[in-house]
N, C-alpha and C positions, 0 to 999 in steps of 0.2 A: 504494500500500500504506500502510495506517494503522499507524503505530508506536505502541507502548504507553507511551513515556516521553518526557520532555523532557531534552535533554542540557544539562549544566552544564560550562563550560570556563573555569576560572580562568586568567588569562594575565598574564605580566609580561615586557615587552620582547620581543614575538614578532617573527618575521620573516615573509616572504611565504608560507612553508609553511602557516601557520595558515589563510590564506584558501583555499588549495587543499584543505586538510583539511575545512574547514567546507562548502565547495561539494560535496565528495564525499559528505559525510554527508547533505546536503540532497537530493542526487540519488538517494539510496537511501531516501528516505521520511521522514527526520526533519524534521518540519514546524516544530518550535520548538526553538531553541537559545539558551540564556542564556550570554552571555560576560561575564566580569568583567575590566575593565582595572584591574589592581591597582597603580595608580601608575606606569605605564610611562613611559619617557623620551619626550620630545616627538617623536622620530624615528618612534615607533610609531604616532603618531596617524593617519596616512593609512590604515594597516591597519584600525584600529578604525572610522574613518569609512566605509571601504568595506564593512565588516561591517554597520554600521548601515543601510546602504542596502538590505540584503537583507531582504525582508519576514519571512523565517523567523527572523531574529536579533534579540535584544534585548541591548543592551550596557549593563551597569552600570559606573559609573566611580568609582574611588577617587582622590581628589586626590593622596594620598600612598600609598605602599606600606603596607598594613595586614595583610598575611599571608594565607596560603591558608585558614586556618580562618575568618577574618572574611569572606573572599570567598565561601566556601561557605555560611556562615550567611546572608549577605545574599541570595545567589541562592536559597536554600531559602525565605526569607521572601517574596521576589518571586514565586517559583513558587506559593506558597500563595495569594497575592493574585490571581494572574491565570490560572493554568492547572490547578490541582489538580482542578477539577471535570471536566476533559476527559481526564486521563491517569492511569495507574496509579502513576506515580512519576517519579523522576529517575535519570539515570545520570551520574556524574561522570567526566570524562575529562581527561587532561592535554593541554596545548596544544603539547607538543613533538613530537607524532607517534608517541609510544611505543605508543599504543593503536590497533590497526588497525581498519579499518572492519568487517572480518569479526567481530572480537571484540565490537565495540560492538553489532552486530546480534544476536549470540548472547546477550548480556546482556539486550537488549530482548526477545527471545523468552522468556527465562527469567522475565522480570518477570510475564508472564501465568500461568506455571505455578507460581511461588512468590511470590505477591503480598505475603505477610506476612514474608518472609525478608529478611535482609541479604545481598545478592549481592556476592561478591568475585571480581574477575578476578585469578587467581593465576598467578604466573610460576614457571617451573622454575629454581630457584636452583642446581641441579646442572649447568645448561647452561654450557659453557665460555665463552660470550660474556658472561656476567654479570661485571662488574667485581668484584674481590676485596672491596673495602670494602662493596659492596652485598650480596654473598653472606654475608660474615661478620656484618654488622650485622643482616640479617634473621634469620639462623639463631640468633644470640644473643638477639635480642628475642623470637623465637618461644618459646625455651625458658624465658626469664625470665617471660614472660607466662603460659605454661602452669603454671609452678610457683607463682607468686604469685597468679594470678587464676583460672586454670582452663581447661578445654577448652570448646569451643563446641558448643552443641546443633545438631544437623544438621537441615536442612529435609526431607531424605528420611526417610520413616517407617522405623522399626526400625533406624536407623543409630546407632551408638554415638557418644558425644561425641568430638571430635577437636580437636587443637591447630590454631589458625589457621596456615596454612602460609606466607602472605604478609602480614606485618603492615604492610608499607610500600606496598601497592598503592594507587594513586590512582583505580583504575577500580572503581566501586562502584555497584550498583543499589539504590536506596532507595525502598521503597514509601510510599504516602501515609500509612500507619499509623505510619511511623517518622519521616518528615520533620519533622513539627512537634516531636516530642520531642527531636530532635537540635538544634533551634534554641537551646536553653538550655544545651547542654553547654559546659563551659569550654574555653578554648584559642583563640588567635588565629592561630597559625601551624601548623606541621606536627603539633604535638601534638594538635590538634583531631581529626585522623583517628584517632590512637591512642585518644582518649577515646570515639570512636564504637565501636571494638572493645571497649573496657572496658565500656561501657554495654551492649552486646549480650551480653557474658559475664555481667554482673551480673544482667541481667533475663531471661536464658535465651532471648533472641531467637534463633530458628533462623537458621543461617548456611548458605548454599549457595555452595560454591566452584566456580568455572568456570575451567578451564585456558585461559590465553590465551598468545599468542605472546610470547616474551621478546625485546624490542627495546630496545637501548641505542644511542643516537646519539652518536658521538664519545666513547665510554667514559663516557657520562652527564655530559659536561663542561658541558652547558648547564643543569644542575639549579640551582635556587635554594636547595637544602637546605644549611644551615650545619652542618657536621659536629659542632662542639663545642656551640654554643648550642642548636641544635634537638635534638640527641641528649640533652642534659641535660634539656631540657623534656619530651621524650618519656618518659625514664626516671623523671623526677619523678612523672609521672602513673601509671606502672606500679607504682612503689614506694609510691604514696600510701596504699593500703589497709594494706600491711604496716607502714609508719611509724606510721600511726594506731593499729594494733594494738599496736605496741611502746610507744607513748606511753601508751595505755590501761593496759597491763600495769605500766609504771613508776609511773604515778600510783596504781594500785591498791596496789602495794607500799608506797608512801609513806603512803597512807591506813591500810593494815593496820598498818604499823610505828608510825605516829603514834598511832592509836587504842589499840594495845596498850600503848604507853608511858604514855599518859594514864590508862588504866584501872589499870595497875599502881600509879600514884601515888595514885589515888583510892580504891583498895581496900586500903590499907595495914592496916586493922584486921582484915582477914580472914586466915585461915591461908595459908601460902605456896602450897601445892598448889592450893587452891581459887582463890586470886587469879590464879595463872598460867593455869589452865584457863578460868576465866571471861573473863579478858582476851583470851586467845588465841582463844576461840570467838567472842566478840562482835566482835572486830576482823576476824576472817576472814569472818564473816557479812556485816558491813557492807561490807568491801572487795569481796567477791564480788558482792554486789548492785550495787554501783557498776560493777564491771567488766562484768557482764552487760548492764546498761543501756547503757553506752557502746559495747560491742561490737555490740549489737543495733541501736542507733539511729544510731550515728555511723560505726563501722568497716565493718560489713557491710550496714547499711541494710536490715534484714530487716523485712518487712511481714506475716509470718504470725502465727498465734496465739502470744502471749507465754507462755502456760502450757506449750504444747508445747515451745517452744524452751528455756524455763527448766528443764524436766525433763531435757532432753538435756544442757544446760549443766552441771547439778549431777551428772549421771551421769559426765560427762567429768571434773569436778573430783575426784570420789571415786576414779575409776580413775587419774587422774594422781597423786594423793597416794599411792595404793598402789604404783604403778609406781616412783615416786621412792624411797619407803622400801625397796622390795625391791631395786632396782638398787643403791642405796647400800650396802645390807647385803651383797649379793653381791660387789661390788668390794672393800669393806673386809675381808671375810672372807678373801679369797684374795690380798690385797695389803697393803702397809704404808702406803698412802696415807691422808691425813687425811680423816675423815668430812666435814669442812667443805668441803674442796677437791673431794672426790668429788661431794658434793651440788650444788655450784656447777656442775660440768660436766654432771651428769645433768639438772639443771633447765634448763640451756641447751638441751639436746637436746629435752627435753619442751616447751620454749617453742615451738620451731619445729614440732614435731609437733602441738601444740595449735592453732597457727594453721591448719594444713591441715585438722584435724578440724573446727574451728569453721566454717571456710569451706565445707567440703564436706558437713558433716553437721548440725551444731548449727543454723547459720543459713542453711542451704540452702533456697531456695524451689523447690519441685517444680513449681509451675505457672508458666507464662510470664506475666509481667505484660502485660496487654492494653494495646496502644497505641491511644489514641483520637484520631482526627483531628477535632478540634473546631474550631469557628469561630475564626479568628484574624485580627484586624484590626489595622492599625497600620503602623508603619514601623520600620526599623532606625535607632534614634536615633544609634547610634555612627557609622554610615556616612552618615546624613543623606540617604538616598535616598527619593524619592517613589515610592509604589506605588499602583496603582489599587485602592481598597478594594472588598472583596466582603463581602456580609452573611454568607455562609457559604462554607466550603470543604468540600464533600462529596467522598467518595471516588470514584475513577473506577469502582470496581466497582459502586457504586450507579448512577452515571451511565450506564454501559454495560449495566446490568441483567444482570450475570452472576450467575445463580442458582446455588444449591448443586449442582443436577443438572448444569449446564453445567460447573462447576468440577471435578466428579467426572470428567466426560468428558475435560476438559483434562488432569488428572493421569494418566488412564489412557492416553490416546492422544497427548498432546502437541500437541493441535490449537490453532491460533492463530485469533484473531478476525479476520475479514476486513474 
C-alpha cells in the first residue's frame, strides 16, 4: 500500500521503543521516515545507527540539542530537497509513542482528502488520564489564542470557524503547499509549533481536526517540555500581535499629544478657539494615519486593498469617538465620578474592543492566502546539514496527476489512491 506522506520524528535521548515504533510504521506502508537526532546522549547512538541501517529511514543529526522547532524546520527542508515530488506532504509525530499507528494512518488518509489543510491530531482533554498540568495548560492556551488571535477556518465546507481544541499537539499533517512557508517561521523550540497555528489563523488556512487517542506514558514524565521557559516562549508568540497593537496605540498617542502641543505653540497668533480646533484636528489626522499604517502593515499584516481597509478604519474611529463621549456622558450624568476618570476607564474598554474589531473586521482578509510550493534549493545553514539539491520541488498532486474531477470524487466518497 502506497502512503501519501513522509513521517517526521524528532527525537532526543530515545530508548528501544523508538525502533519498535518505526518498524511498525514501516510494516504498514510508510516507505520514508525522516528522524532527527537532536543532540542525544552518546548512549542513544546505537539506536540511531540501527535506524540508519533501515532503507526507509533517513537520520539527520544535530551535534548539540537545538530544539524541536529547529529539528522540524531542518526535516521540512530535507523533505523539500528529496521527497516532495513523490508525496502529498509530511506528518509529524512524537518519538515517545504517544501517537498510535492507527492515528498516524488516519492522518495519512486525510492528507489525500484535505491536501490544502493543516491537519491536527487532537486529544480529548476531558479524559481523566490527561495529567492536570497538560489539561489546564491546553485549555488556557486555547482560550487565550481564541480571544487574541481568533478561530480557525475549517476544511469542511459550510463549517463555521472554531477554536483550535488542541494547541499542544505534536501530531500534524502538513501538505506540500504549507511546508515551504513554515520553513521561515520563527521559533527554535516548542514555540515553533505555536507559530504554525498562529500562521494558519492569520492566513485563514483551513484546519481539519482529527480525534486521536489520548496516550500519556508515565504521566508524561519523559517530555522535554520546560514548563517555565517554553511556556513563556509560547505565550510571547501568542501575545505578540496584541503587544504590537498596544505599542502602536501608545506611540500614536504620543504623536497626537506631541503634534498638538507643537501646533499650539506655533499658532499663538490665532484666536484661542481656532488654535485649539486646528491643533486638535491636525494632530488627530496625523496620528490616525500613522496608527492605521502601523496596524495594517506591522500589527495585522493585512494585504488587501488599503482604500477599503482605511474606510473601515475611519468608520471605526468615528463610532469609537461617539461611543466614548456618550458613555462618559451617561456615567457622569447619573454618578458623581470625575469626567477625566470616567473617560480613562471607558477608553480602556474601547481599546480592547477596538483591537477585536480591527482584527476581525477592519483588517480581516476574507480570502485565504495561497500557499505556493516553489522551487527551493539550498541547505539549513544553522544546522549545517547537507541535502541533495533538486532543481524543482513540485507538488505531489501534480506528480500523481490528481485532476479536479478525481479530487471531487475523493471529497464525495473518501476514496484513496491505490
